[in-house]
C-alpha positions in Angstrom: -13.6 8.9 -2.0 -12.1 6.4 0.3 -9.3 4.2 -0.9 -10.3 0.6 -1.6 -9.4 -2.5 -3.5 -11.2 -5.6 -4.7 -10.2 -8.8 -6.4 -11.0 -9.1 -10.1 -11.6 -12.3 -11.9 -8.9 -13.6 -14.3 -8.7 -17.1 -15.9 -5.1 -17.9 -14.9 -3.8 -15.2 -12.6 -5.1 -13.1 -9.7 -6.0 -9.5 -10.2 -6.9 -6.5 -8.1 -8.6 -3.2 -8.9 -7.7 -0.2 -6.7 -9.4 3.1 -6.3 -8.1 6.0 -4.3 -8.4 9.8 -3.9 -4.7 10.4 -4.5 -1.5 8.7 -5.8 -0.1 7.9 -2.4 -3.3 6.2 -1.2 -3.4 4.3 -4.5 0.1 2.9 -4.1 -0.4 2.1 -0.4 -3.8 0.5 -0.9 -2.4 -1.6 -3.9 0.3 -2.9 -1.6 -2.1 -3.7 1.2 -4.5 -5.4 -1.3 -1.7 -7.5 -2.7 -0.7 -8.6 0.8 -4.3 -9.4 1.7 -4.4 -11.6 -1.4 -1.5 -13.6 -0.1 -3.2 -14.1 3.3 -3.8 -12.7 6.7 -0.3 -11.9 7.8 -0.4 -11.3 11.6 2.6 -9.4 13.0 4.8 -11.4 15.4 4.4 -10.3 19.0 7.3 -8.2 20.1 9.1 -8.5 16.8 11.4 -5.6 15.9 10.2 -3.4 13.0 12.5 -2.6 10.1 12.3 0.6 8.2 13.6 0.6 4.6 13.9 3.4 2.1 12.6 2.6 -1.4 13.7 4.7 -4.3 12.3 3.9 -7.7 12.0 5.6 -11.1 10.0 4.3 -14.1 9.0 5.5 -17.6 5.3 5.8 -16.5 3.0 5.6 -13.6 1.8 2.0 -14.3 5.4 0.7 -14.5 6.2 2.6 -11.3 3.2 0.9 -9.5 4.4 -2.5 -10.8 8.0 -1.9 -9.5 6.7 -0.7 -6.2 4.5 -3.8 -5.7 7.4 -6.0 -6.8 9.6 -4.4 -4.1 7.0 -4.9 -1.4 6.3 -8.5 -2.6 10.0 -9.3 -2.3 10.1 -8.2 1.3 6.9 -10.1 2.2 7.9 -13.3 0.4 11.7 -13.5 0.9 11.9 -11.8 4.3 8.6 -13.1 5.7 7.5 -9.6 6.7 4.3 -7.6 6.4 3.7 -4.0 5.8 3.2 -1.9 8.9 3.4 1.7 7.6 4.2 3.6 4.5 5.5 7.2 4.3 5.9 8.8 0.9 8.5 11.6 0.8 8.0 12.0 -3.0 5.6 10.4 -5.4 4.8 11.5 -8.9 4.0 9.8 -12.2 7.6 8.5 -12.7 9.4 8.6 -9.4 8.9 7.3 -5.9 10.8 7.9 -2.6 9.2 6.2 0.4 10.1 4.7 3.7 8.3 1.5 4.5 8.1 -0.1 7.9 7.9 -3.8 8.0 7.5 -6.3 10.8 8.0 -10.1 10.7 4.8 -12.0 10.5 4.0 -14.9 12.8 3.6 -18.1 10.8 1.7 -19.7 13.6 -1.0 -17.0 13.6 -1.0 -16.1 10.0 -3.2 -17.7 7.3 -1.5 -18.0 3.9 -4.1 -18.3 1.1 -1.9 -18.3 -2.0 1.6 -17.6 -3.3 2.0 -14.5 -5.4 5.0 -15.2 -7.6 5.3 -11.9 -9.5 3.6 -8.6 -10.3 3.0 -8.7 -14.1 2.7 -6.0 -16.8 -0.3 -7.8 -18.3 -3.3 -5.5 -18.4 -1.5 -3.2 -16.0 -3.0 0.3 -15.8 -3.2 3.5 -13.8 -5.9 5.9 -14.7 -6.6 9.4 -13.4 -10.4 9.9 -12.8 -12.5 12.8 -11.8 -12.4 11.7 -8.2 -8.8 10.3 -8.0 -7.1 7.3 -9.4 -7.9 3.7 -10.5 -5.4 1.0 -11.0 -5.6 -2.6 -12.3 -2.8 -5.1 -11.5 -2.5 -8.8 -12.3 -0.3 -11.2 -10.3 1.3 -14.4 -11.4 0.2 -17.1 -8.9 
């Protein structure tokens, strides 16, 4: 199974459904899907990359995914950066230790489609399947 994401319809918010063969691919693909929903964020030419360590703990896997996406969203929204790379040092159902590499995006070359205000708990789910994982996440727009 190859990791993928797709937008799912919702009356008031924006949602994505993510499938992946393993937990790391699920979390990275969910972050990339969320960013793609925001827009086409083209990295600024010659901009310096920034590597940040992200340590999270949560009561369950779905809450961990929500917290992870909220952390990525903060950096994309507040710092005007986009995700270049993700390296998970540890990732299980309740704990995440990752290094993310971010680069500023070029506002002149980027196409912003919509503002994602928050990652919600509404209908949030992570499910283990025979072929990997599936997640559903809704965003407040």
